VMD Tcl script that draws the C-alpha trace (Angstrom):
set ca {
  {36.82 -54.13 55.35}
  {36.56 -52.83 51.80}
  {37.11 -49.09 51.39}
  {33.55 -48.78 50.01}
  {32.18 -50.45 53.12}
  {33.45 -47.95 55.67}
  {31.00 -47.39 58.49}
  {28.95 -44.19 58.53}
  {28.54 -43.61 62.22}
  {27.04 -46.93 63.27}
  {25.95 -48.40 59.92}
  {28.12 -49.65 57.07}
  {27.29 -49.20 53.40}
  {26.53 -52.92 53.26}
  {23.97 -52.55 56.06}
  {22.36 -49.58 54.33}
  {22.19 -51.50 51.03}
  {20.57 -54.55 52.65}
  {17.97 -52.46 54.48}
  {17.23 -50.49 51.29}
  {16.62 -53.69 49.34}
  {14.36 -55.04 52.06}
  {12.45 -51.75 52.14}
  {11.83 -51.93 48.40}
  {10.68 -55.54 48.68}
  {8.33 -54.63 51.51}
  {6.85 -51.38 50.19}
  {7.43 -51.65 46.43}
  {6.79 -48.33 44.67}
  {5.87 -46.70 47.99}
  {9.33 -47.28 49.49}
  {10.62 -43.79 48.74}
  {7.56 -42.12 50.24}
  {7.81 -44.27 53.38}
  {11.50 -43.40 53.84}
  {10.87 -39.68 53.27}
  {8.10 -39.78 55.84}
  {10.34 -41.49 58.37}
  {13.20 -39.06 57.67}
  {10.93 -36.09 58.37}
  {9.86 -37.70 61.67}
  {13.49 -38.27 62.66}
  {14.45 -34.70 61.76}
  {11.88 -33.47 64.27}
  {13.63 -35.54 66.94}
  {16.97 -33.92 66.19}
  {19.27 -36.93 66.71}
  {22.15 -36.32 64.29}
  {23.12 -39.99 63.94}
  {19.55 -41.02 63.22}
  {19.14 -38.26 60.64}
  {22.35 -39.36 58.91}
  {21.23 -43.00 58.87}
  {17.79 -42.28 57.45}
  {19.21 -39.84 54.88}
  {21.69 -42.47 53.66}
  {18.91 -45.04 53.57}
  {16.65 -42.74 51.55}
  {19.45 -42.03 49.05}
  {20.09 -45.77 48.60}
  {16.38 -46.56 48.20}
  {16.10 -43.81 45.56}
  {19.20 -45.12 43.74}
  {17.91 -48.70 43.71}
  {14.44 -47.57 42.67}
  {15.81 -45.63 39.70}
  {18.00 -48.55 38.73}
  {15.10 -50.97 39.03}
  {12.91 -48.93 36.67}
  {15.69 -48.10 34.24}
  {16.28 -51.71 33.14}
}
mol new
graphics top color blue
foreach p $ca { graphics top sphere $p radius 0.5 }
foreach p [lrange $ca 0 end-1] q [lrange $ca 1 end] { graphics top cylinder $p $q radius 0.2 }
display resetview
């Protein structure tokens, strides 16, 4: 396992990256809003692992979105 692919709880960076790319393909420019909405729902539930997962996913979607519009 590459040092950059260390698992975060139950999801690896590779998993997060694949899901983020799929989210952008599915929702396009609305991907960030969809992930923020889901993160707020998960925060209400209070599950720490779920919050961490959705936060990492949101950060990756935002990073890919910025990168996509920069070039």
